[in-house]
C-alpha positions as CSV (number, residue, x, y, z in Angstrom):
1,M,97.2,121.1,125.1
2,K,99.5,120.6,128.1
3,P,103.1,121.2,127.3
4,E,104.0,117.8,128.9
5,S,101.5,116.0,126.7
6,A,102.7,117.8,123.6
7,R,106.2,116.9,124.4
8,A,105.3,113.3,125.1
9,F,103.4,112.9,121.8
10,A,106.4,114.3,120.0
11,C,108.8,111.9,121.7
12,V,106.6,108.9,121.0
13,S,106.3,110.0,117.4
14,A,110.1,110.2,117.2
15,I,110.3,106.7,118.6
16,F,107.9,105.4,116.0
17,I,110.0,107.0,113.3
18,L,113.1,105.2,114.6
19,V,111.2,101.9,114.8
20,G,110.1,102.4,111.2
21,L,113.6,102.8,110.1
22,L,114.7,99.6,111.9
23,V,111.8,97.4,110.7
24,M,112.8,95.2,107.8
25,S,109.3,94.9,106.3
26,P,108.1,97.8,104.1
27,S,104.6,97.3,105.4
28,G,105.7,97.7,109.0
29,A,107.8,100.7,108.3
30,F,105.0,102.4,106.3
31,A,102.6,101.7,109.2
32,S,105.1,103.0,111.8
33,F,105.6,106.2,109.8
34,G,101.9,106.7,109.5
35,I,101.3,106.3,113.2
36,A,104.2,108.7,113.9
37,A,102.5,111.3,111.6
38,L,99.2,110.8,113.3
39,L,100.7,111.2,116.8
40,V,102.5,114.4,116.0
41,I,99.6,116.3,114.4
42,A,98.2,117.6,117.7
43,P,101.5,118.9,119.1
44,A,102.2,120.6,115.7
45,A,98.9,122.4,115.9
46,F,98.5,123.2,119.6
47,G,102.0,122.9,121.2
48,K,104.2,125.7,122.5
49,K,106.7,127.3,120.1
50,R,109.7,124.9,120.6
51,V,107.5,121.8,120.7
52,R,105.5,123.0,117.7
53,V,108.7,123.5,115.6
54,V,110.0,120.1,116.5
55,S,106.6,118.5,115.9
56,I,106.4,120.1,112.4
57,L,109.8,118.8,111.6
58,L,108.8,115.3,112.8
59,L,105.6,115.5,110.8
60,I,107.5,116.5,107.7
61,G,110.0,113.7,108.3
62,S,107.4,111.0,108.9
63,L,105.5,112.1,105.8
64,V,108.6,112.1,103.6
65,L,109.6,108.7,104.9
66,A,106.1,107.3,104.4
67,I,106.1,108.6,100.8
68,S,109.5,107.1,100.1
69,Y,108.6,103.7,101.5
70,Y,105.2,103.6,99.7
71,P,106.5,102.0,96.5
72,A,108.2,99.1,98.4
73,Y,105.0,98.7,100.5
74,E,103.0,98.5,97.3
75,R,105.3,95.9,95.8
76,E,105.2,93.8,99.0
77,R,101.4,94.1,99.2
78,N,101.0,93.0,95.5
79,R,103.4,90.1,96.0
80,L,101.5,88.9,99.0
81,K,98.2,89.3,97.2
82,Q,99.5,87.3,94.2
83,H,100.8,84.6,96.5
84,Q,97.4,84.4,98.2
85,K,95.6,84.0,94.9
86,E,98.0,81.3,93.8
87,G,97.7,79.5,97.1
88,A,93.9,79.6,97.0
89,A,93.9,77.9,93.6
90,V,96.1,75.0,94.7
91,T,94.2,72.0,96.0
92,T,96.0,69.7,98.4
93,K,95.8,66.0,98.4
94,T,95.6,64.1,101.6
95,T,97.7,61.0,101.9
96,E,97.4,58.5,104.6
97,F,100.3,58.3,106.9
98,T,101.6,54.9,108.1
99,W,104.0,54.5,110.9
100,P,107.1,52.5,110.2
101,E,107.3,49.0,111.8
102,P,109.5,48.9,114.9
103,P,112.4,46.5,114.8
104,T,111.7,43.1,116.3
105,H,115.1,42.8,118.0
106,P,117.8,45.3,118.8
107,S,120.8,45.3,116.5
108,P,124.1,45.1,118.3
109,S,125.5,47.9,116.2
110,R,122.7,50.3,117.0
111,G,122.2,51.4,120.6
112,C,123.2,48.1,122.4
113,I,126.2,47.6,124.5
114,V,127.8,44.2,123.8
115,I,130.1,42.9,126.6
116,E,132.2,39.9,125.7
117,S,133.3,37.9,128.6
118,G,136.3,36.0,128.3
């Protein structure tokens, strides 16, 4: 693997880890850490010494973060699954919409300028 490519993969992996830490959704953070781990596998295996050490540290960090975010991801997934089941059971009634009748004459107190001559 080219040293530039290995370094680029390691940098992109570090960016995905930072994005995962900034994302508010546990699902998004978990996915970001997973992508970071996948991106850093090749540099950890085939990179030069310094890039390999940094890649191994990034791999360990992304795996630890993914493992720590997994319970929150699981809770969010179960909550959304339950919400989906409840939403599918609810039937909606359609009601016919009727437009309100427009006023027949403008009211002086609403939107009309009344000029008194005199």
